[in-house]
N, C-alpha and C positions, 0 to 999 in steps of 0.2 A: 775104635772107639774112643771118644775122650776120656780124659782121666777123671771127670766129674759125672759122667754118665752112669747109669745103674750098671751095677756088676753081678748082679744075681743074689743068690741066696747066702753067699758068703758075706756080701754086704749087710744084708738083714741080720745074720748072726752077729757080725762085728758091732753094727748098731745096737743090738739087744745087750751085748756084753758091756758096751758104754753105758748103756741105760742102767744095767744093773749096778755098775761101779758108781755110778752117781747116786743112787739111791743107797747104796752101802755108805757112802761117804756122807750124804745128808743125815742118815741114821747114826753114824759114829760121831759127828760134830755137833748136831743140834737137837739139844734136850727137848725143845718144842715140838719137834719132828717125832721124836721117840714117844712123848706123851700122847700125839694125836694118833700115832700107831696103834697104841695101847688100847685108845678110845675106839678105833675102828675095829679091833678084835673083838672088843665087846657089842658095840652098836650094829656091825654088820650082821652078825648071827641073829641079833634082836629084831632086825628089820625083816627078817623073814617070818617072824612071829606077828609082827605088827602090821605089816602092808597087807590090804584087803585085795589088791590087784597088781598086775605088773608094773602099772605106772606108779603106784606108790611105791614099790620097791626099787625101782629106778630111781626115783627122787630121794628116797632115805639113803641108799648106797651111793649115788652119784654124788649127794651134797658131802659125804664123808671123804670121797675120793677127790673131790675138789679142793677140800682144804690141804689135803697131803700134795696136790699138785701146786697150789699157789705157795704152799711152804717151801718146797723144793726151789721154785723161782725167787722167792724171797731169799732163802740161802744161797742161792748162786749171786743174786745182785749185792749181797752183804760180802761174799768172797771176794768180788771184783773190786769192789770200793775198797776193802781192807789191802788188798794188793796194790792198788793204785796209789792209795793215800797212806798207807801204814799207819803210824800213831799219829800223823799230822790231822788237824781236824779241818774240815772244809764246811762250808755251808750247803754246797750242792751234795757233797758226798752225805752228809746228814739227811738231807731232803730225800735222797734218794733211798736210804735205809727206812726212814719215816714211811715213806710212800709204799714200801715193801712190806712193812709191818701193818700198813693201814688195808692192805689188799688181803692178808692172811685174817684179819680181824673181820672185815667184810664177808669172807668165805665162812667164818665161824658163825656169823650172824645168820648166814643164809642155812646153816645145818640148824640152827636153834630155830628158827622160822618153819622150817620144813618139817623137822620133828615134831615141834610143837602142834602145828595145825593138823599134821596126820594123826598124832597121838589124840587130839581132840575130836576130830572127825571119826577116828575109828573106834575109840574107847568110850568117850563120853555120849557123842550122839548116837 
């Protein structure tokens, strides 16, 4: 079997360990990720009370998880840019960091829109 082929459960376990290591590093190094985790700890249980159906629940929880996902990717982009550029300022490095930040902002706006509309529909109407 080629070295890059599937090696079974051990490979899945190793990938899981790397994923946990990445989440731990993001939590340790990124204050914004910690804040978003704390918000998820509040919002996810609240979503079970707010949702009228499974679709609402998926949208409420999914939008929160999406913010975490985008924040991890943004943190990875920032780490690579910092590794390559160090203290040197470069227009493309700054643009990459700004684009990652914009992606997090858009994910956060999706949370506001999703939660706002579902709250309006389920609590007011």
